[in-house]
N, CA, C and O atoms as a printed pandas DataFrame, in Angstrom:
     atom_number atom_name residue_name chain_id  residue_number  x_coord  y_coord  z_coord
0              1         N          MET        A               1   92.837   25.383  132.788
1              2        CA          MET        A               1   91.628   25.539  132.020
2              3         C          MET        A               1   90.884   26.773  132.530
3              4         O          MET        A               1   90.643   26.915  133.729
4              5         N          LYS        A               2   90.535   27.633  131.634
5              6        CA          LYS        A               2   89.886   28.879  131.972
6              7         C          LYS        A               2   88.373   28.753  131.805
7              8         O          LYS        A               2   87.891   28.173  130.832
8              9         N          ARG        A               3   87.638   29.302  132.764
9             10        CA          ARG        A               3   86.187   29.281  132.694
10            11         C          ARG        A               3   85.722   30.281  131.647
11            12         O          ARG        A               3   86.270   31.378  131.541
12            13         N          LYS        A               4   84.697   29.895  130.865
13            14        CA          LYS        A               4   84.238   30.739  129.770
14            15         C          LYS        A               4   83.023   31.589  130.118
15            16         O          LYS        A               4   82.550   32.339  129.263
16            17         N          GLY        A               5   82.517   31.505  131.298
17            18        CA          GLY        A               5   81.337   32.278  131.667
18            19         C          GLY        A               5   81.061   32.141  133.141
19            20         O          GLY        A               5   81.850   31.556  133.882
20            21         N          PRO        A               6   79.948   32.677  133.561
21            22        CA          PRO        A               6   79.615   32.588  134.979
22            23         C          PRO        A               6   79.320   31.144  135.387
23            24         O          PRO        A               6   78.853   30.338  134.582
24            25         N          LEU        A               7   79.597   30.847  136.615
25            26        CA          LEU        A               7   79.333   29.527  137.157
26            27         C          LEU        A               7   77.826   29.314  137.247
27            28         O          LEU        A               7   77.111   30.139  137.817
28            29         N          ARG        A               8   77.348   28.217  136.689
29            30        CA          ARG        A               8   75.924   27.904  136.735
30            31         C          ARG        A               8   75.693   26.839  137.796
31            32         O          ARG        A               8   76.440   25.866  137.897
32            33         N          ILE        A               9   74.655   27.041  138.575
33            34        CA          ILE        A               9   74.334   26.104  139.644
34            35         C          ILE        A               9   73.072   25.338  139.259
35            36         O          ILE        A               9   72.055   25.932  138.902
36            37         N          ASP        A              10   73.152   24.044  139.337
37            38        CA          ASP        A              10   72.009   23.186  139.040
38            39         C          ASP        A              10   71.221   22.966  140.324
39            40         O          ASP        A              10   71.612   22.153  141.161
40            41         N          SER        A              11   70.120   23.684  140.484
41            42        CA          SER        A              11   69.346   23.613  141.727
42            43         C          SER        A              11   68.733   22.227  141.939
43            44         O          SER        A              11   68.572   21.795  143.081
44            45         N          GLN        A              12   68.392   21.533  140.866
45            46        CA          GLN        A              12   67.838   20.187  141.013
46            47         C          GLN        A              12   68.889   19.227  141.565
47            48         O          GLN        A              12   68.575   18.359  142.380
48            49         N          LEU        A              13   70.125   19.381  141.124
49            50        CA          LEU        A              13   71.202   18.549  141.639
50            51         C          LEU        A              13   71.417   18.823  143.123
51            52         O          LEU        A              13   71.628   17.895  143.903
52            53         N          ILE        A              14   71.364   20.078  143.508
53            54        CA          ILE        A              14   71.516   20.433  144.920
54            55         C          ILE        A              14   70.374   19.841  145.730
55            56         O          ILE        A              14   70.607   19.287  146.804
56            57         N          ASP        A              15   69.139   19.944  145.236
57            58        CA          ASP        A              15   67.990   19.375  145.941
58            59         C          ASP        A              15   68.121   17.867  146.115
59            60         O          ASP        A              15   67.861   17.336  147.194
60            61         N          ARG        A              16   68.524   17.181  145.050
61            62        CA          ARG        A              16   68.680   15.723  145.141
62            63         C          ARG        A              16   69.781   15.346  146.127
63            64         O          ARG        A              16   69.635   14.387  146.885
64            65         N          THR        A              17   70.877   16.091  146.120
65            66        CA          THR        A              17   71.986   15.816  147.035
66            67         C          THR        A              17   71.556   16.038  148.481
67            68         O          THR        A              17   71.836   15.210  149.348
68            69         N          LEU        A              18   70.878   17.151  148.743
69            70        CA          LEU        A              18   70.411   17.420  150.103
70            71         C          LEU        A              18   69.413   16.364  150.562
71            72         O          LEU        A              18   69.448   15.943  151.718
72            73         N          ASP        A              19   68.519   15.930  149.667
73            74        CA          ASP        A              19   67.566   14.872  150.016
74            75         C          ASP        A              19   68.290   13.575  150.359
75            76         O          ASP        A              19   67.927   12.883  151.310
76            77         N          ALA        A              20   69.318   13.253  149.572
77            78        CA          ALA        A              20   70.053   12.013  149.803
78            79         C          ALA        A              20   70.822   12.056  151.118
79            80         O          ALA        A              20   70.891   11.055  151.832
80            81         N          VAL        A              21   71.392   13.194  151.435
81            82        CA          VAL        A              21   72.231   13.298  152.630
82            83         C          VAL        A              21   71.398   13.521  153.893
83            84         O          VAL        A              21   71.625   12.861  154.907
84            85         N          TYR        A              22   70.439   14.443  153.838
85            86        CA          TYR        A              22   69.704   14.839  155.033
86            87         C          TYR        A              22   68.263   14.350  155.083
87            88         O          TYR        A              22   67.621   14.416  156.131
88            89         N          GLY        A              23   67.761   13.869  153.979
89            90        CA          GLY        A              23   66.383   13.410  153.948
90            91         C          GLY        A              23   65.411   14.551  153.722
91            92         O          GLY        A              23   65.818   15.708  153.611
92            93         N          PRO        A              24   64.141   14.233  153.655
93            94        CA          PRO        A              24   63.124   15.251  153.369
94            95         C          PRO        A              24   62.916   16.251  154.509
95            96         O          PRO        A              24   62.330   17.312  154.292
96            97         N          ALA        A              25   63.382   15.931  155.711
97            98        CA          ALA        A              25   63.186   16.844  156.846
98            99         C          ALA        A              25   63.874   18.180  156.611
99           100         O          ALA        A              25   63.329   19.226  156.964
100          101         N          LEU        A              26   65.057   18.161  156.024
101          102        CA          LEU        A              26   65.772   19.409  155.751
102          103         C          LEU        A              26   65.016   20.246  154.727
103          104         O          LEU        A              26   64.903   21.463  154.880
104          105         N          LYS        A              27   64.501   19.606  153.690
105          106        CA          LYS        A              27   63.749   20.332  152.667
106          107         C          LYS        A              27   62.522   20.997  153.282
107          108         O          LYS        A              27   62.211   22.144  152.964
108          109         N          LEU        A              28   61.826   20.278  154.163
109          110        CA          LEU        A              28   60.656   20.837  154.823
110          111         C          LEU        A              28   61.045   22.025  155.705
111          112         O          LEU        A              28   60.332   23.028  155.736
112          113         N          ARG        A              29   62.153   21.925  156.411
113          114        CA          ARG        A              29   62.611   23.042  157.248
114          115         C          ARG        A              29   62.977   24.248  156.400
115          116         O          ARG        A              29   62.701   25.385  156.783
116          117         N          MET        A              30   63.600   24.006  155.242
117          118        CA          MET        A              30   63.950   25.111  154.348
118          119         C          MET        A              30   62.692   25.765  153.784
119          120         O          MET        A              30   62.628   26.990  153.673
120          121         N          GLN        A              31   61.704   24.971  153.431
121          122        CA          GLN        A              31   60.458   25.519  152.903
122          123         C          GLN        A              31   59.693   26.280  153.984
123          124         O          GLN        A              31   59.062   27.299  153.703
124          125         N          THR        A              32   59.752   25.785  155.214
125          126        CA          THR        A              32   59.122   26.497  156.326
126          127         C          THR        A              32   59.773   27.854  156.529
127          128         O          THR        A              32   59.089   28.854  156.746
128          129         N          TYR        A              33   61.101   27.885  156.458
129          130        CA          TYR        A              33   61.815   29.155  156.582
130          131         C          TYR        A              33   61.407   30.110  155.457
131          132         O          TYR        A              33   61.099   31.275  155.709
132          133         N          ARG        A              34   61.406   29.614  154.220
133          134        CA          ARG        A              34   61.021   30.456  153.080
134          135         C          ARG        A              34   59.596   30.981  153.235
135          136         O          ARG        A              34   59.318   32.148  152.960
136          137         N          LEU        A              35   58.701   30.102  153.679
137          138        CA          LEU        A              35   57.300   30.486  153.821
138          139         C          LEU        A              35   57.135   31.602  154.846
139          140         O          LEU        A              35   56.434   32.580  154.586
140          141         N          THR        A              36   57.770   31.469  156.003
141          142        CA          THR        A              36   57.563   32.441  157.073
142          143         C          THR        A              36   58.397   33.704  156.918
143          144         O          THR        A              36   57.996   34.764  157.398
144          145         N          ASN        A              37   59.551   33.615  156.257
145          146        CA          ASN        A              37   60.463   34.758  156.198
146          147         C          ASN        A              37   60.585   35.423  154.833
147          148         O          ASN        A              37   61.078   36.547  154.740
148          149         N          GLU        A              38   60.153   34.762  153.789
149          150        CA          GLU        A              38   60.276   35.334  152.444
150          151         C          GLU        A              38   58.922   35.437  151.738
151          152         O          GLU        A              38   58.561   36.498  151.229
152          153         N          ILE        A              39   58.186   34.344  151.711
153          154        CA          ILE        A              39   56.946   34.303  150.931
154          155         C          ILE        A              39   55.831   35.085  151.615
155          156         O          ILE        A              39   55.149   35.876  150.962
156          157         N          TRP        A              40   55.629   34.879  152.921
157          158        CA          TRP        A              40   54.572   35.611  153.622
158          159         C          TRP        A              40   54.769   37.116  153.498
159          160         O          TRP        A              40   53.811   37.817  153.172
160          161         N          PRO        A              41   55.979   37.653  153.747
161          162        CA          PRO        A              41   56.162   39.100  153.558
162          163         C          PRO        A              41   55.875   39.560  152.127
163          164         O          PRO        A              41   55.328   40.643  151.916
164          165         N          LYS        A              42   56.243   38.740  151.154
165          166        CA          LYS        A              42   55.992   39.092  149.755
166          167         C          LYS        A              42   54.490   39.134  149.466
167          168         O          LYS        A              42   54.011   40.051  148.798
168          169         N          VAL        A              43   53.759   38.158  149.960
169          170        CA          VAL        A              43   52.314   38.094  149.713
170          171         C          VAL        A              43   51.591   39.241  150.428
171          172         O          VAL        A              43   50.658   39.825  149.876
172          173         N          MET        A              44   52.014   39.561  151.641
173          174        CA          MET        A              44   51.333   40.602  152.421
174          175         C          MET        A              44   51.724   42.014  151.995
175          176         O          MET        A              44   50.915   42.933  152.122
176          177         N          GLY        A              45   52.916   42.205  151.505
177          178        CA          GLY        A              45   53.338   43.526  151.049
178          179         C          GLY        A              45   53.290   44.556  152.162
179          180         O          GLY        A              45   53.845   44.337  153.238
180          181         N          ALA        A              46   52.623   45.689  151.908
181          182        CA          ALA        A              46   52.576   46.801  152.860
182          183         C          ALA        A              46   51.796   46.449  154.127
183          184         O          ALA        A              46   51.941   47.131  155.142
184          185         N          LEU        A              47   50.976   45.405  154.089
185          186        CA          LEU        A              47   50.195   45.020  155.261
186          187         C          LEU        A              47   50.975   44.151  156.240
187          188         O          LEU        A              47   50.449   43.778  157.289
188          189         N          LEU        A              48   52.210   43.828  155.912
189          190        CA          LEU        A              48   53.023   42.954  156.757
190          191         C          LEU        A              48   53.162   43.491  158.181
191          192         O          LEU        A              48   53.226   42.709  159.130
192          193         N          SER        A              49   53.208   44.811  158.341
193          194        CA          SER        A              49   53.395   45.393  159.672
194          195         C          SER        A              49   52.194   45.113  160.593
195          196         O          SER        A              49   52.291   45.311  161.805
196          197         N          TYR        A              50   51.080   44.660  160.035
197          198        CA          TYR        A              50   49.905   44.319  160.837
198          199         C          TYR        A              50   49.844   42.830  161.169
199          200         O          TYR        A              50   48.835   42.347  161.682
200          201         N          THR        A              51   50.921   42.103  160.877
201          202        CA          THR        A              51   50.973   40.676  161.170
202          203         C          THR        A              51   52.181   40.401  162.050
203          204         O          THR        A              51   53.133   41.181  162.083
204          205         N          ALA        A              52   52.130   39.272  162.768
205          206        CA          ALA        A              52   53.236   38.893  163.633
206          207         C          ALA        A              52   53.277   37.374  163.787
207          208         O          ALA        A              52   52.262   36.691  163.651
208          209         N          ASP        A              53   54.446   36.875  164.068
209          210        CA          ASP        A              53   54.663   35.479  164.453
210          211         C          ASP        A              53   54.101   34.446  163.473
211          212         O          ASP        A              53   53.319   33.586  163.881
212          213         N          PRO        A              54   54.480   34.507  162.187
213          214        CA          PRO        A              54   54.022   33.465  161.266
214          215         C          PRO        A              54   54.699   32.133  161.582
215          216         O          PRO        A              54   55.902   32.089  161.840
216          217         N          GLN        A              55   53.932   31.060  161.562
217          218        CA          GLN        A              55   54.440   29.723  161.851
218          219         C          GLN        A              55   53.829   28.724  160.884
219          220         O          GLN        A              55   52.718   28.917  160.391
220          221         N          PHE        A              56   54.571   27.647  160.616
221          222        CA          PHE        A              56   54.069   26.596  159.733
222          223         C          PHE        A              56   54.422   25.245  160.319
223          224         O          PHE        A              56   55.572   24.995  160.682
224          225         N          SER        A              57   53.423   24.367  160.411
225          226        CA          SER        A              57   53.651   23.020  160.907
226          227         C          SER        A              57   52.534   22.106  160.416
227          228         O          SER        A              57   51.355   22.450  160.501
228          229         N          ASP        A              58   52.909   20.957  159.910
229          230        CA          ASP        A              58   51.948   19.924  159.494
230          231         C          ASP        A              58   50.857   20.445  158.563
231          232         O          ASP        A              58   49.688   20.094  158.723
232          233         N          GLY        A              59   51.227   21.273  157.598
233          234        CA          GLY        A              59   50.270   21.772  156.619
234          235         C          GLY        A              59   49.437   22.944  157.083
235          236         O          GLY        A              59   48.576   23.422  156.344
236          237         N          VAL        A              60   49.679   23.421  158.307
237          238        CA          VAL        A              60   48.895   24.524  158.863
238          239         C          VAL        A              60   49.790   25.749  159.016
239          240         O          VAL        A              60   50.794   25.716  159.728
240          241         N          PHE        A              61   49.413   26.824  158.340
241          242        CA          PHE        A              61   50.121   28.099  158.464
242          243         C          PHE        A              61   49.310   28.967  159.414
243          244         O          PHE        A              61   48.130   29.223  159.175
244          245         N          SER        A              62   49.938   29.416  160.485
245          246        CA          SER        A              62   49.228   30.275  161.435
246          247         C          SER        A              62   49.983   31.585  161.592
247          248         O          SER        A              62   51.212   31.628  161.541
248          249         N          VAL        A              63   49.220   32.645  161.783
249          250        CA          VAL        A              63   49.806   33.977  161.902
250          251         C          VAL        A              63   48.902   34.837  162.776
251          252         O          VAL        A              63   47.678   34.712  162.740
252          253         N          THR        A              64   49.523   35.705  163.555
253          254        CA          THR        A              64   48.773   36.651  164.368
254          255         C          THR        A              64   48.496   37.899  163.545
255          256         O          THR        A              64   49.412   38.476  162.959
256          257         N          ILE        A              65   47.231   38.318  163.499
257          258        CA          ILE        A              65   46.839   39.528  162.785
258          259         C          ILE        A              65   46.522   40.576  163.844
259          260         O          ILE        A              65   45.676   40.352  164.709
260          261         N          LEU        A              66   47.195   41.709  163.778
261          262        CA          LEU        A              66   47.098   42.737  164.809
262          263         C          LEU        A              66   45.939   43.708  164.599
263          264         O          LEU        A              66   45.678   44.556  165.451
264          265         N          SER        A              67   45.258   43.590  163.489
265          266        CA          SER        A              67   44.143   44.478  163.168
266          267         C          SER        A              67   42.885   43.638  162.947
267          268         O          SER        A              67   42.864   42.751  162.094
268          269         N          ALA        A              68   41.843   43.924  163.721
269          270        CA          ALA        A              68   40.593   43.165  163.600
270          271         C          ALA        A              68   39.973   43.280  162.201
271          272         O          ALA        A              68   39.541   42.263  161.658
272          273         N          PRO        A              69   39.912   44.473  161.596
273          274        CA          PRO        A              69   39.344   44.545  160.240
274          275         C          PRO        A              69   40.167   43.742  159.211
275          276         O          PRO        A              69   39.607   43.118  158.310
276          277         N          LEU        A              70   41.479   43.770  159.360
277          278        CA          LEU        A              70   42.317   42.997  158.438
278          279         C          LEU        A              70   42.101   41.505  158.656
279          280         O          LEU        A              70   42.033   40.743  157.692
280          281         N          ARG        A              71   41.992   41.081  159.913
281          282        CA          ARG        A              71   41.742   39.667  160.209
282          283         C          ARG        A              71   40.430   39.223  159.564
283          284         O          ARG        A              71   40.352   38.135  158.993
284          285         N          GLN        A              72   39.409   40.058  159.654
285          286        CA          GLN        A              72   38.106   39.734  159.048
286          287         C          GLN        A              72   38.228   39.614  157.533
287          288         O          GLN        A              72   37.694   38.682  156.931
288          289         N          ASN        A              73   38.929   40.556  156.924
289          290        CA          ASN        A              73   39.115   40.545  155.475
290          291         C          ASN        A              73   39.897   39.307  155.038
291          292         O          ASN        A              73   39.511   38.634  154.082
292          293         N          LEU        A              74   40.990   39.009  155.733
293          294        CA          LEU        A              74   41.809   37.856  155.371
294          295         C          LEU        A              74   41.071   36.536  155.612
295          296         O          LEU        A              74   41.289   35.562  154.892
296          297         N          SER        A              75   40.202   36.505  156.620
297          298        CA          SER        A              75   39.459   35.267  156.884
298          299         C          SER        A              75   38.530   34.932  155.719
299          300         O          SER        A              75   38.244   33.761  155.469
300          301         N          MET        A              76   38.061   35.957  155.009
301          302        CA          MET        A              76   37.212   35.710  153.836
302          303         C          MET        A              76   38.049   35.326  152.611
303          304         O          MET        A              76   37.511   34.824  151.625
304          305         N          GLU        A              77   39.348   35.560  152.673
305          306        CA          GLU        A              77   40.241   35.279  151.539
306          307         C          GLU        A              77   41.198   34.120  151.807
307          308         O          GLU        A              77   42.239   34.020  151.158
308          309         N          LYS        A              78   40.861   33.245  152.753
309          310        CA          LYS        A              78   41.777   32.158  153.129
310          311         C          LYS        A              78   42.153   31.272  151.946
311          312         O          LYS        A              78   43.324   30.935  151.769
312          313         N          GLU        A              79   41.175   30.899  151.146
313          314        CA          GLU        A              79   41.462   30.015  150.002
314          315         C          GLU        A              79   42.421   30.675  149.014
315          316         O          GLU        A              79   43.315   30.025  148.473
316          317         N          THR        A              80   42.227   31.957  148.789
317          318        CA          THR        A              80   43.118   32.701  147.895
318          319         C          THR        A              80   44.522   32.773  148.476
319          320         O          THR        A              80   45.504   32.618  147.750
320          321         N          LEU        A              81   44.625   33.007  149.781
321          322        CA          LEU        A              81   45.930   33.055  150.439
322          323         C          LEU        A              81   46.637   31.708  150.348
323          324         O          LEU        A              81   47.832   31.652  150.057
324          325         N          ILE        A              82   45.911   30.629  150.594
325          326        CA          ILE        A              82   46.496   29.287  150.499
326          327         C          ILE        A              82   47.030   29.051  149.095
327          328         O          ILE        A              82   48.140   28.547  148.922
328          329         N          LYS        A              83   46.240   29.414  148.098
329          330        CA          LYS        A              83   46.648   29.230  146.700
330          331         C          LYS        A              83   47.918   30.028  146.394
331          332         O          LYS        A              83   48.842   29.506  145.769
332          333         N          ARG        A              84   47.967   31.298  146.835
333          334        CA          ARG        A              84   49.135   32.144  146.559
334          335         C          ARG        A              84   50.384   31.626  147.261
335          336         O          ARG        A              84   51.465   31.619  146.673
336          337         N          LEU        A              85   50.246   31.193  148.512
337          338        CA          LEU        A              85   51.400   30.674  149.249
338          339         C          LEU        A              85   51.927   29.404  148.582
339          340         O          LEU        A              85   53.137   29.242  148.423
340          341         N          ASN        A              86   51.027   28.508  148.193
341          342        CA          ASN        A              86   51.452   27.268  147.529
342          343         C          ASN        A              86   52.071   27.538  146.164
343          344         O          ASN        A              86   53.015   26.853  145.771
344          345         N          GLU        A              87   51.555   28.522  145.439
345          346        CA          GLU        A              87   52.155   28.876  144.148
346          347         C          GLU        A              87   53.586   29.359  144.336
347          348         O          GLU        A              87   54.470   28.996  143.560
348          349         N          GLU        A              88   53.820   30.166  145.348
349          350        CA          GLU        A              88   55.169   30.670  145.621
350          351         C          GLU        A              88   56.107   29.546  146.048
351          352         O          GLU        A              88   57.297   29.575  145.734
352          353         N          LEU        A              89   55.574   28.557  146.762
353          354        CA          LEU        A              89   56.381   27.414  147.198
354          355         C          LEU        A              89   56.592   26.389  146.079
355          356         O          LEU        A              89   57.491   25.552  146.163
356          357         N          ASN        A              90   55.775   26.456  145.046
357          358        CA          ASN        A              90   55.769   25.470  143.961
358          359         C          ASN        A              90   55.406   24.074  144.461
359          360         O          ASN        A              90   55.804   23.073  143.866
360          361         N          GLU        A              91   54.657   24.012  145.546
361          362        CA          GLU        A              91   54.173   22.751  146.112
362          363         C          GLU        A              91   52.895   23.036  146.886
363          364         O          GLU        A              91   52.663   24.163  147.323
364          365         N          ASP        A              92   52.073   22.018  147.052
365          366        CA          ASP        A              92   50.846   22.169  147.838
366          367         C          ASP        A              92   51.105   21.754  149.278
367          368         O          ASP        A              92   50.642   20.704  149.722
368          369         N          LEU        A              93   51.846   22.579  150.006
369          370        CA          LEU        A              93   52.164   22.273  151.398
370          371         C          LEU        A              93   51.158   22.872  152.363
371          372         O          LEU        A              93   50.804   22.243  153.359
372          373         N          VAL        A              94   50.693   24.081  152.080
373          374        CA          VAL        A              94   49.772   24.774  152.976
374          375         C          VAL        A              94   48.367   24.251  152.711
375          376         O          VAL        A              94   47.833   24.409  151.613
376          377         N          LYS        A              95   47.772   23.627  153.724
377          378        CA          LYS        A              95   46.425   23.064  153.610
378          379         C          LYS        A              95   45.395   23.912  154.340
379          380         O          LYS        A              95   44.216   23.914  153.989
380          381         N          GLN        A              96   45.855   24.638  155.366
381          382        CA          GLN        A              96   44.940   25.407  156.202
382          383         C          GLN        A              96   45.660   26.648  156.725
383          384         O          GLN        A              96   46.872   26.626  156.936
384          385         N          ILE        A              97   44.906   27.730  156.934
385          386        CA          ILE        A              97   45.454   28.940  157.530
386          387         C          ILE        A              97   44.651   29.261  158.789
387          388         O          ILE        A              97   43.420   29.258  158.784
388          389         N          ILE        A              98   45.382   29.536  159.861
389          390        CA          ILE        A              98   44.759   29.970  161.108
390          391         C          ILE        A              98   45.178   31.412  161.365
391          392         O          ILE        A              98   46.366   31.718  161.468
392          393         N          LEU        A              99   44.195   32.282  161.465
393          394        CA          LEU        A              99   44.445   33.704  161.747
394          395         C          LEU        A              99   44.114   33.925  163.218
395          396         O          LEU        A              99   42.973   33.748  163.643
396          397         N          ARG        A             100   45.127   34.314  163.988
397          398        CA          ARG        A             100   44.916   34.532  165.424
398          399         C          ARG        A             100   44.791   36.005  165.701
399          400         O          ARG        A             100   44.608   36.404  166.851
């Protein structure tokens, strides 16, 4: 039997299978990885070089800001940052941001 097109992957099926086999802990670890290594760089863009050591645990996203003026600016935009990070994750996981 010959395939008639590109292989399509059902991401919902993969998510359900991973949940069944590994439980929700794996999904949380994958989302933590995405948040710190993919989503944060995307949200920060060119300002990423002024940040370091992003971490996520128990609904708290923490990151070191290497520039005092940027830290001040971002501290006034925490709610917006939380909203953008959660939109990218498609879930409301980030509840608080700590800027160090």
